[in-house]
N, C-alpha and C positions, 0 to 999 in steps of 0.2 A: 504494500500500500504506500501511497505517497501523497504529498500535498505541496502546494506552491502558493506564494503570495507575490503580488506585483503592485507597482504604483505607476499610474499614467499621469504625466505632467505636461502641461502646455501653458503658453502665455496668452492671456486674453486682454483685449483692449475694448473699452467702451467708446464707441464712435461719437457719442454725444459729449464726452468729457475728454479734453485734450490730455495727453500724457498720463492716461489712466491704466497703464499696463499692470496686470496682476497675474500671479502664478496660481493655476488651478491644479490640484492634485486629487486624483480619484483612485480608490483602492480596488484591486482585482484579486481574485482567489481561484483556486482549483483543487480538486481532490480526485483520486482515482486509484487504480491498482491493476495488477495483471496476474495471471496464473497459468502454469503449465502442468498438466496432469498426465502422467504415463498410465493411462487407464488399463491397458494391456501391455505389460513390458515387452519391448521389441516388436510390437505389433500395431499399437494405436496410441497416439498422443492427442490430447485435446488442449486447446489454449484459448485464452480470452483476455481482453483488456478493456478498460473503461476510463474515461476522463470527463468530468463535469465541472463547470465553473463559469465565472464571469471574467472575460479577458484572457481566455486560454487558446484563442484561435490559432496562434502561430505554433502551438504544440500539437496540432492535429495534422493528419496526413495530407489533407487537401488545403491547408493554410487558409481557413476562413478568417475573417477579420477579428482583431482583438477588441477594437473600440471604434466608436464613431463620434463625431462632434455633436454635442448636445445643444439645446436652444440657448444656453447661457455661455457657450463657447468652450466649456470644459469637455474633456474627453469622457465618454460614457461607455463602460465595458459592455460587450455583446455576450449574452449568455449562450453557451455552446455545450453540446453533448457529443462525445466521440466514443465509439466502441468498435470492437472487432472480435469475432469468434472464428475458430478454425480447427481443423483436424488434419493430422498426417498419419497415413497408414502405410504399413510395410507388408503387403500380402505375401510376398515371397522374396527370396534373396536377391539383392541388387535392384529392387523395385521400391519406389516411393510414390504414393498417390496423395495429393493434398487438395484441400478446399477451404476457402476463406470467404467471409462476408464482413463488410465494415461500412460504417456510416458516420459522417460528420454533419451535425444538424445545428443550425443557429435559431435563436428566437428573435422575433421582431423587437426592435427598440426604436420606435418611431415617435415623431412629434410634429405638431403643427402650431405655428405661432404667427398670428396676423396674416394668415393666408400663405405663409412660407412653409413648405414641406421639407422635412429633414429626417435624419436618423437612418436606421437600417430596417429594410422590409416594410417601408411605409406603403399602405394600401392605396395611397393617392399618387404614387409614382407611376409613370407610364412606360410600358415595355413593348409598345406596338411595332417597334422597328427591329427587334432582336433577330427575327428570322426573315426580315425583308431587307436583305443587303443589296447595296449598290455595287455591282461588280465591274463597273466601268471606270476608266480613268487611270488605272495603274497606281503606282505608289505616290504620284503627284496629284491624283484626283481623290475621288471618294471611295476607292476600292475597299471593300470589307467593312463599310460603315453603313448605317441605316439610310434609306432614301431621305431626301429633303422633306422636312415636316414630320419625320418619325423620330422616336426617342427609344433608346435602349438603356435602361438603368440596370436591370438584371442583378438585383441583390440575391445572392445565393442562399436559399433556405436549407438545402441539404445536398451533399454529394455522397453517393454510395457506390460500392463496387462488390461484385461477386466474381470470384476466380476459382478455377479448378484446373489441375494439371497433373502431369506424371513425369517421373524420371526413371530411366531404365539403364542399367549397366550393360553395355555391349561387350566390353572386355575389361578384365581386371586381373593383372598379373605383374610380372617382373618389370614390364615396360611402362607401367602406370595404369591408368583407367580411362576408358572412353564411355561417355554417357550421352544418351539421346533424351530429349525432353520435348514436351508439347504442353501448351497452356492456352486457356481461353479466358478472356475477361469481358465482363459486362459492366460498363461505367455509366452512371446516370447522374445528371446535374439538373436540379430543379430550382427555379426562382420563386420568390414570393409573388403572390398574385397582385397585379396592379389594377388601376382604375380602367374600366372599359372606355374606349375613345370613339368607337364607331369606325375606325380606320385601321388598316394594317391587320395584324394577327389578333385573335381574341386573347384577352389577358386571363389566363387560367393557371397561372403558375408555370411559366414556360419550362419545357423539359427538353434536355439534350441527351440523346442516347448514343452510346458508342459500343460497338462490338469489335474486339481485338483478339487476334490469334498470334501466337509465337511458336516457333520451332527452333530447337537448339541442338547443337552437336558440340560436345566439349571433350577436350583431352586434358587430363591431369597427369603430368609426368611424375614418375617415382612416387606414386600414391598407392 
């Protein structure tokens, strides 16, 4: 088990009062733990880890934000939950089969002051341009940005991944070891739902899905 504490500091000025700089300090914290269980010795291991707290984003696998600027200019920690569970099996000599699932999730930390929207995951943010990209113009134009009149805030609500794979020894002897591997990953990224605008994509918590496959051949000399 483990715990952590952090302090977020920034300098804030009141635009209505000249030379009114002040230092704002906000406290952040986190707690979590991890476990590795040899359920069946030499045949099956289970593992898991978890982290929860405010301002712990940089300690997660997907690097969700630590803090955002609050309505008074002070940094406000973002609450996040990160966890992973997995299993590794060794059904026969020279073979390893593994599977993992993990998720990093943030909680909304939004505010509205005098019509100004801010914070993280604000339901009044607009995401209608996130999947309506302008692919013209190259690097000097609008390439890979939303069309004119569209907006893409895309505050990430959660990132999650499932992966499964296998390693198999092809050779193990005096000359070392040769292993072949294959792995499949499914990665999903979801944004907080924004305000409907009547244009562009519907704001339903935009989702980005990725399917990834890996194939490996490795040689370990003198192993």
